[in-house]
C-alpha positions as CSV (number, residue, x, y, z in Angstrom):
1,M,0.0,0.0,0.1
2,F,1.1,3.4,-0.8
3,T,1.6,5.7,2.2
4,S,-0.4,9.1,2.4
5,L,2.9,10.9,1.4
6,Q,3.4,8.8,-1.5
7,L,-0.1,9.4,-2.8
8,C,0.1,13.3,-2.2
9,L,3.5,13.2,-4.2
10,G,1.8,11.2,-6.9
11,R,5.1,9.3,-7.7
12,A,5.4,6.3,-5.6
13,L,7.5,4.4,-8.1
14,Q,10.6,4.9,-10.3
15,P,10.7,3.8,-13.9
16,D,12.1,0.5,-12.9
17,G,9.3,-0.1,-10.4
18,S,11.1,0.4,-7.3
19,D,9.9,2.4,-4.5
20,M,11.8,5.7,-4.3
21,Y,10.6,6.2,-0.9
22,A,11.7,2.9,0.7
23,K,14.9,4.7,2.1
24,M,13.1,7.8,3.5
25,P,13.7,8.0,7.3
26,K,10.7,7.0,9.2
27,Q,10.8,10.0,11.4
28,L,10.1,12.3,8.5
29,N,6.5,13.1,7.6
30,S,4.7,15.5,5.4
31,N,4.4,17.8,8.5
32,T,8.0,18.0,9.2
33,M,9.6,17.9,5.5
34,V,10.4,21.0,3.7
35,D,8.1,21.1,0.4
36,L,9.4,23.3,-2.4
37,R,7.2,22.1,-5.2
38,S,4.8,24.9,-5.1
39,D,3.2,27.5,-2.9
40,T,0.1,25.5,-3.2
41,V,1.2,23.1,-0.6
42,T,0.6,25.4,2.3
43,R,-1.6,24.4,5.3
44,P,-4.2,26.7,6.8
45,S,-3.0,28.5,9.8
46,E,-4.6,28.3,13.1
47,G,-6.3,31.8,12.6
48,M,-7.6,30.7,9.1
49,R,-9.1,27.5,10.5
50,L,-10.8,29.4,13.3
51,A,-12.3,31.9,10.7
52,M,-13.6,28.9,8.6
53,A,-15.2,27.5,11.9
54,Q,-16.8,30.6,12.7
55,A,-18.1,31.3,9.1
56,E,-21.6,32.4,8.6
57,V,-22.9,30.6,5.4
58,G,-25.9,30.1,3.3
59,D,-26.5,28.4,-0.2
60,D,-24.2,30.2,-2.5
61,V,-26.1,28.7,-5.7
62,Y,-28.9,30.7,-4.4
63,G,-26.9,33.7,-3.8
64,D,-27.5,33.4,-0.1
65,D,-24.0,32.9,1.5
66,P,-23.1,36.3,3.1
67,T,-19.3,35.2,3.5
68,V,-19.0,34.2,-0.2
69,S,-20.4,37.8,-1.0
70,A,-18.2,39.4,1.1
71,L,-15.2,37.8,-0.2
72,E,-16.2,38.6,-3.8
73,E,-16.8,42.2,-3.0
74,K,-13.3,42.6,-1.3
75,A,-11.5,40.9,-4.1
76,A,-13.1,43.1,-6.7
77,A,-12.5,46.1,-4.6
78,L,-8.8,45.3,-4.3
79,L,-8.6,44.9,-8.1
80,G,-10.6,47.8,-9.1
81,K,-13.2,45.9,-10.6
82,E,-17.0,45.9,-10.3
83,A,-17.8,42.7,-8.9
84,G,-16.3,39.1,-8.4
85,L,-17.2,35.3,-8.5
86,F,-15.6,32.9,-6.1
87,V,-14.5,29.5,-7.8
88,A,-13.0,26.3,-7.0
89,S,-9.7,26.9,-8.8
90,G,-7.5,29.2,-11.0
91,T,-8.2,27.0,-13.9
92,Q,-11.8,27.2,-13.4
93,S,-11.4,30.9,-13.0
94,N,-9.6,31.4,-16.3
95,L,-12.1,28.9,-18.2
96,C,-15.1,30.8,-16.9
97,A,-13.4,33.9,-18.3
98,L,-12.8,32.7,-21.5
99,L,-16.3,31.0,-22.1
100,S,-17.8,34.4,-20.9
101,H,-15.6,36.4,-23.4
102,C,-15.8,34.3,-26.4
103,G,-18.0,31.9,-28.3
104,R,-17.3,29.0,-30.2
105,G,-15.3,29.4,-33.3
106,D,-13.6,32.5,-31.8
107,E,-10.1,32.8,-30.9
108,Y,-7.9,34.0,-28.0
109,I,-4.3,35.2,-28.1
110,G,-2.0,34.0,-25.2
111,G,1.6,33.2,-24.5
112,L,3.6,30.0,-25.0
113,G,4.5,28.9,-21.5
114,Y,1.7,30.9,-19.8
115,H,-0.7,28.8,-17.5
116,I,-3.9,28.9,-19.7
117,P,-2.5,27.1,-22.8
118,T,0.1,24.9,-20.9
119,Y,-1.4,23.7,-17.7
120,E,-5.2,23.9,-18.2
121,A,-5.8,20.8,-20.2
122,G,-6.8,22.6,-23.1
123,G,-10.2,23.4,-21.6
124,A,-10.9,26.4,-23.7
125,A,-10.8,24.3,-27.0
126,V,-12.1,21.0,-25.6
127,L,-15.2,22.5,-23.8
128,G,-15.5,26.1,-25.4
129,G,-14.6,25.3,-28.9
130,I,-12.3,28.5,-28.6
131,S,-9.3,28.3,-30.9
132,P,-5.8,29.4,-29.3
133,R,-3.2,31.4,-30.8
134,H,0.1,31.5,-29.0
135,L,2.8,33.9,-29.2
136,R,6.3,33.4,-27.9
137,P,7.0,35.8,-25.0
138,M,9.9,38.2,-25.0
139,A,12.6,37.7,-22.6
140,N,10.8,39.3,-19.9
141,G,7.9,37.1,-20.2
142,C,5.8,39.9,-21.9
143,L,4.1,39.6,-25.4
144,D,5.4,41.9,-27.9
145,P,2.7,44.4,-29.1
146,V,3.9,44.2,-32.6
147,E,3.4,40.6,-32.7
148,I,-0.1,40.9,-31.0
149,E,-1.2,43.5,-33.8
150,A,0.2,41.1,-36.5
151,S,-1.5,38.1,-34.9
152,I,-5.0,39.7,-34.8
153,Q,-7.3,37.9,-37.5
154,P,-9.1,40.2,-40.0
155,D,-12.8,39.9,-40.1
156,D,-12.8,37.3,-42.7
157,P,-14.9,34.0,-42.9
158,H,-11.8,32.0,-43.4
159,F,-10.3,32.9,-40.0
160,A,-11.3,32.6,-36.2
161,M,-12.5,35.8,-34.8
162,S,-10.2,37.2,-32.4
163,R,-11.9,38.1,-29.4
164,L,-9.4,38.0,-26.4
165,L,-5.9,38.8,-25.3
166,C,-4.7,36.8,-22.3
167,L,-1.7,38.1,-20.3
168,E,-0.1,36.9,-17.2
169,N,1.5,38.4,-14.1
170,T,3.7,37.1,-12.6
171,F,5.1,34.8,-15.0
172,N,7.5,32.1,-13.8
173,G,7.8,34.3,-10.7
174,R,8.8,37.4,-12.6
175,V,6.9,40.6,-12.3
176,Q,6.0,41.8,-15.6
177,D,6.8,45.1,-16.9
178,Q,3.9,47.5,-16.5
179,A,4.5,49.5,-19.7
180,A,4.9,46.3,-21.8
181,M,1.7,45.1,-20.3
182,T,-0.1,48.2,-20.9
183,A,1.0,48.5,-24.4
184,A,0.0,44.9,-25.1
185,A,-3.5,45.9,-24.0
186,D,-3.6,48.9,-25.8
187,V,-3.1,47.1,-28.9
188,A,-5.7,44.5,-28.3
189,Q,-8.4,47.1,-27.2
190,R,-7.7,49.3,-30.2
191,H,-8.7,46.3,-32.5
192,G,-11.5,45.6,-30.3
193,L,-10.3,42.7,-28.1
194,L,-11.0,42.4,-24.5
195,V,-8.0,41.7,-22.2
196,H,-8.0,39.0,-19.3
197,V,-5.2,38.8,-17.0
198,D,-4.2,35.4,-15.2
199,G,-3.1,37.1,-11.9
200,A,-2.9,33.8,-9.8
201,R,0.1,35.4,-8.1
202,L,-0.9,39.0,-8.9
203,M,-0.3,40.0,-5.1
204,N,3.3,38.7,-5.4
205,A,3.7,41.1,-8.2
206,A,2.1,43.8,-6.1
207,V,4.2,43.2,-3.0
208,A,7.5,42.9,-5.0
209,S,6.9,46.2,-7.0
210,G,5.6,48.3,-4.4
211,T,2.3,48.9,-6.6
212,Q,-1.3,48.5,-5.6
213,A,-2.8,45.2,-7.4
214,C,-5.6,47.4,-8.8
215,D,-3.1,49.5,-10.7
216,L,-1.3,46.5,-12.0
217,V,-4.6,45.6,-13.7
218,S,-6.1,48.8,-14.5
219,F,-6.0,48.2,-18.1
220,A,-7.5,44.8,-18.0
221,D,-11.2,43.9,-18.5
222,T,-11.2,40.9,-16.2
223,V,-8.7,39.3,-13.7
224,S,-8.2,36.2,-12.0
225,L,-6.7,36.1,-8.5
226,C,-5.7,32.8,-6.8
227,L,-6.3,32.5,-3.1
228,S,-4.5,29.0,-2.6
229,K,-1.0,29.9,-3.8
230,G,1.1,32.2,-1.8
231,L,-1.8,33.6,0.1
232,G,-2.3,30.5,1.9
233,A,-5.9,29.5,1.3
234,P,-6.6,25.7,0.8
235,V,-8.9,26.2,-2.1
236,G,-10.3,28.8,-4.3
237,S,-9.9,31.8,-7.0
238,V,-11.8,35.1,-7.4
239,L,-12.6,36.2,-11.1
240,C,-13.4,40.0,-11.0
241,G,-14.6,42.2,-13.8
242,P,-17.7,44.0,-14.9
243,A,-20.9,43.2,-13.2
244,D,-22.7,42.1,-16.4
245,F,-19.6,39.9,-17.2
246,I,-19.8,38.1,-13.8
247,V,-23.5,37.5,-14.4
248,R,-22.2,35.4,-17.5
249,A,-19.4,33.7,-15.8
250,R,-21.7,32.7,-12.8
251,R,-23.8,31.0,-15.4
252,N,-20.5,29.4,-16.8
253,R,-19.6,28.3,-13.5
254,K,-22.6,26.3,-13.0
255,L,-22.1,24.8,-16.5
256,L,-18.5,23.6,-15.4
257,G,-20.0,22.0,-12.2
258,G,-18.8,24.8,-10.0
259,G,-21.7,25.7,-8.3
260,M,-20.8,25.3,-4.3
261,R,-23.5,25.3,-1.7
262,Q,-22.3,26.3,2.0
263,A,-19.1,27.7,0.5
264,G,-18.6,30.4,3.2
265,V,-16.3,28.0,5.1
266,L,-14.0,28.1,2.2
267,A,-14.7,31.8,1.4
268,A,-13.8,32.7,5.1
269,C,-10.1,31.3,4.4
270,G,-10.0,33.6,1.2
271,L,-11.0,36.8,3.5
272,Y,-8.5,35.8,6.1
273,A,-5.9,35.6,3.5
274,L,-6.8,38.8,1.9
275,D,-6.6,40.5,5.2
276,N,-3.6,38.7,6.7
277,N,-1.3,37.3,4.2
278,I,-0.5,39.7,1.5
279,E,2.2,41.9,3.1
280,R,3.7,38.7,4.5
281,L,4.6,37.7,0.8
282,A,7.5,39.7,1.4
283,D,9.1,37.1,3.7
284,D,8.7,34.5,1.0
285,H,10.4,36.6,-1.5
286,A,13.3,37.3,0.7
287,N,13.6,33.6,1.6
288,A,13.8,32.8,-1.8
289,R,16.4,35.4,-2.6
290,E,18.5,34.2,0.2
291,L,18.3,30.6,-0.7
292,A,18.8,31.5,-4.6
293,E,22.3,33.4,-3.6
294,R,23.4,30.5,-1.5
295,L,22.6,27.8,-4.3
296,N,24.1,29.9,-6.9
297,S,27.4,30.2,-4.8
298,M,27.8,26.2,-5.1
299,D,29.6,24.6,-7.6
300,G,27.4,22.9,-10.2
301,L,24.5,25.0,-9.6
302,V,23.5,28.1,-11.5
303,V,20.8,30.6,-10.6
304,D,19.9,33.8,-12.7
305,L,19.4,36.0,-10.0
306,E,17.5,38.4,-12.2
307,T,14.8,36.0,-12.4
308,T,14.3,35.5,-8.6
309,Q,12.1,38.6,-8.0
310,T,9.2,36.9,-5.9
311,N,9.1,33.3,-4.4
312,M,10.4,31.2,-7.4
313,I,13.9,30.0,-8.1
314,W,14.9,28.6,-11.5
315,L,17.8,26.5,-10.9
316,K,20.1,25.1,-13.8
317,I,22.0,21.8,-13.0
318,D,24.2,19.6,-14.5
319,A,22.3,16.2,-13.7
320,T,24.6,14.0,-16.0
321,G,25.6,10.9,-14.2
322,R,24.1,11.7,-11.2
323,S,21.5,10.0,-8.8
324,P,17.9,11.2,-9.2
325,L,17.7,14.5,-7.5
326,S,14.2,14.1,-6.2
327,A,14.9,10.9,-4.5
328,H,18.0,12.1,-3.1
329,M,16.7,15.3,-1.6
330,L,13.6,13.3,-0.1
331,E,15.9,11.4,2.0
332,H,17.2,14.7,3.5
333,G,13.7,15.9,4.1
334,I,13.2,17.9,1.1
335,I,10.2,17.5,-1.3
336,M,11.0,18.9,-4.8
337,S,9.9,18.1,-8.3
338,D,12.7,16.4,-10.6
339,P,14.5,18.9,-12.8
340,S,13.2,18.9,-16.4
341,G,15.5,18.4,-19.4
342,E,18.9,16.4,-19.9
343,G,22.3,17.4,-19.3
344,Q,21.8,21.1,-18.2
345,A,18.4,20.6,-16.6
346,V,16.3,23.1,-14.8
347,A,14.6,22.8,-11.3
348,R,12.0,25.2,-9.9
349,L,12.0,25.6,-6.2
350,V,9.0,27.8,-4.6
351,T,9.1,29.3,-1.1
352,H,5.8,29.8,0.6
353,M,4.5,30.5,4.3
354,D,5.3,27.1,5.4
355,F,9.0,27.6,4.3
356,E,11.0,29.5,7.3
357,S,14.5,30.9,6.8
358,R,16.0,28.3,9.0
359,H,14.9,25.5,6.3
360,A,17.6,27.1,3.8
361,D,20.2,25.2,5.8
362,S,18.5,21.7,5.1
363,V,18.2,22.5,1.5
364,V,21.7,23.8,0.8
365,D,23.0,20.7,2.9
366,G,21.0,18.4,0.7
367,F,22.2,19.7,-2.6
368,A,25.8,19.8,-1.1
369,S,25.5,16.1,-0.6
370,W,23.9,15.2,-4.0
371,L,26.9,17.2,-5.7
372,D,29.5,15.7,-3.6
């Protein structure tokens, strides 16, 4: 039988069928290990659990849950939009946005490597009949306004109708250049396209740049904000935009099976996160920077410190001829994803509210023993 930790990692066996966790020290468990896979792995704090327990609830499908309504209003105000919609996930939020902006046979424009085209199972095409057009981002992660303009389809029956531009902030942990984002949006809107921002980690961008979140997305028609990443809630995102858009999005949430009943117990976590966990994101950024600098000083590891702007570290590793990294780190109490690529592989490490500065020593020691 797999242990609960094996199941949560989803990778109980190595390619040869052996159990990569067999040598894991028995005293380690998911509560004592350092998990660097993502900022989605955080556990609710005691204050958040108390807020959940005390939440006033109703049936949100009928619009009767006051805690959900309070969360939607608060998120919309933070982002400078008219209304909000609480949904189960960032993927559902983005899909609700695309289904509400585009019809079947329409087209959206996005970036290669952005979350919507890469990690959301092609939902816009599969469920919405929406055609994707993906552009390669510039070095800073932004889309080139010239390429956006060139990619917009003419009003011709041979082509899908361009309806929507999808941007992202942060992208791979990097805060997107505000002037470049605004220029991209200006091109789209000049041609009659709407603009959606996947702001899953928008609050990281706001804290890192010292800019209000509403100012970062002032050009956008709609924005998705994730509560279950660095903000520490166990589940949920809020989709924000014009009131009439949110009416359409609410219908599409129902279509996608996202109607939740007494969802106030979850919305309370989101409210707590927005009230208490935004400013503390600076701690995650500082921890990531400290760890990045220490790893970059080690022979065999390279970190482009320019890309460590928030809570993500992108680590280049020469893995040729070495033992599997994730299995080795697991033996040292560190959970991480395997590097991608061969030879000069790349690994992503993500700090979060459950990562403390003292954990950096364990991570550095683990890498040192692997490189030795």
